[in-house]
Phi, psi and omega in degrees: 000136179289153185305314182298327177293323177297315179301319185293336184275350183256129178254122178283145177290150180283158174288173176300322182289333187260356189304309181295315177303329179281355180294139171251162176230148177220135177278123181259339169198190186292334181267328195242129172237129182253133178270152180203159173238129180246154172193174175104204185271110185290349175266359183262177178297138177288144178230125184257129182248124185242123187280175179268180181307122179074352176281195170203193184300336181300335180306330180272359189291332181288337181257347183307315180300340182265357186238115182217358184287330182247175176265098190272143176225110174269118189264143162272120178295160176305138180087353184242153172050237180254017177274166177302149186233075178295162177287339185215182181066072175239037178267164185303321185294329176290315180298323184291318173304316183298317180294320177299319176292329174296317182298317176298314183300327181283354179090013182262147174277324178203166179206156168290138182236121179245130180221142176247127177058239172307323176294331174290326178292317177301311179304312181299315179294321176299318183291333179279321180277323183232067181305333182292342180273346189242112181275321172218147187232133177234123179249108182261121176052064187250173177198157173271333178222139180279157187253197185301342184296333182290326177297322179297313182300312182300314179298319177295318182292331182292338178263346188283158172246133182252147355298150182291152179276117182298338174262006175289164184298318183297312180297323178297321179286322181293319187269000182300138180212160179296156179292172182086002182275170183281105181294332180294335175273311186296318185297310175292328179296323179294325181289320182289327178293312179303330184278351180302135185289156186300318181307320184283318176307302183291319186294321178290320179295323177296316179300323186286331175309320184254009187294130165199106178246033181299311180293324177299322183304330185289352178265003182286126173255339183295140167311134186230142175242125174254127178241129184209136181260136187285002173259007178291119185265355178257310180255110196269172179299324178295328177295320180296320180296324181287327174297319183291325175298316186280337178237068185295341179273349186290147171277133181242128177238126176255134183246105177290135177090354182255150183260206185294320179260063185297331183280352173271332182283315181222073186300325182291318182296308185295325176297319179299312183296318175303309185301317183300313189286315178297338184271355180287000000 
C-alpha cells in the first residue's frame, strides 16, 4: 500500500477545543440519535468506547492520542453530551440496546467494546444479551451491583435545582479527582456534566438502585479484560471479586495507586494495556 493510502486511512483525534465540533450523529431508531467522535485506523476493526455516568465522549479525549490501532468511536450515551435526551428509559439495559443499535447503524457486524464505570456496565450487559455484537470486551472500574454511592447521589439530587450549578457543592464533589489530571479536559467536562438534564441524572440513579447483572454476566462469550485501580472509592475490591467469579476466564489487571478514572490519571499506561489486549 502506498504511503498516502496509509495516511488516508488514519483519522487523528480532535483537540479539546475541537471535540464538540468533531462530533457526528447517527440515528439508531425513531426516538434516539447518538453523537460520537471517531479516530484511528478506518480500515481496522471498530472499537466502541462507552463513558460513565454524566460524562460524554470527551472522557476518552485524554487517551485518544495514544489509540490508533483500531477504528475508534467514542459515543455520547442517551441523555449525555449531544445525544438525544428522552424523558425516560435510563437503565443499563436501555444503554446496552442503544450501543448494540449503534454498532448496527454504523454498518458493523460486531466491534470491540470498552466501557468505564456506567459504560462498563453498559458494555457488559450488551455482551451478555447480544454476544454476537461484541468481539472483545474491556470493563474499566466496573461492578455487577452498585454500592452506597448511589444512595448519596439520590440524596443529593433530591436537594438539587436544575440545571445544576457547575460551581455548586454537588458538582464539585461529584467531579472531584486526584491532582495531576488534564484540566483542559476536566474544565469543559464539568460544564457538560452540569448541563445534563434532570431526567437523565434521576433516571440513571433510579436504574442503578436496582442494578444486578450477575446472572447475565455468565452469558458473556467475548474475551474480557477487567481493569481496576485499588484507590477506586466507588467500585470496591469486593466488586472485583464478584466480577471475577462471574467471569472466571476474564483477564484481571489491578493498578496499584490508581482510582476510579484511571485512564485520566495515567492515559499512556492504560492505552498501552488496552491496545495490547485489543490486538490479541
